[in-house]
C-alpha positions in Angstrom: 73.1 88.9 91.6 71.8 90.7 94.6 73.3 88.4 97.2 77.0 89.1 96.1 76.2 93.0 96.2 74.9 92.4 99.8 77.4 90.3 101.2 80.5 91.8 99.3 79.3 95.3 98.7 79.8 94.9 94.9 77.9 96.9 92.2 76.9 95.7 88.9 80.3 97.1 87.4 82.3 94.3 89.3 80.2 91.7 88.1 79.6 92.9 84.6 83.0 91.3 83.6 82.5 87.9 85.1 81.0 85.0 83.2 78.2 82.7 84.5 80.3 80.3 86.1 82.6 82.8 88.0 79.6 84.5 89.3 78.4 81.0 90.6 81.5 80.2 92.2 81.4 83.6 94.1 77.7 83.3 94.8 78.4 79.9 96.6 81.3 82.0 98.6 78.4 84.6 99.6 76.1 81.8 100.6 78.9 80.0 103.1 80.0 83.3 104.4 76.4 84.7 105.0 75.3 81.4 106.8 78.6 81.7 108.9 77.9 85.2 109.9 74.4 84.3 111.1 75.1 81.1 112.6 72.9 78.9 110.0 75.5 76.7 108.9 74.1 73.4 107.5 77.0 71.3 106.9 
């Protein structure tokens, strides 16, 4: 999950222990954080 690596600075070793639903939750948090940082919130 490249977006988690970019937004949170996590390597594969951090994400390997997560199941798919946990990765999906963190991916959504990464998306929100990235959009907020870019000023592109679409809410």
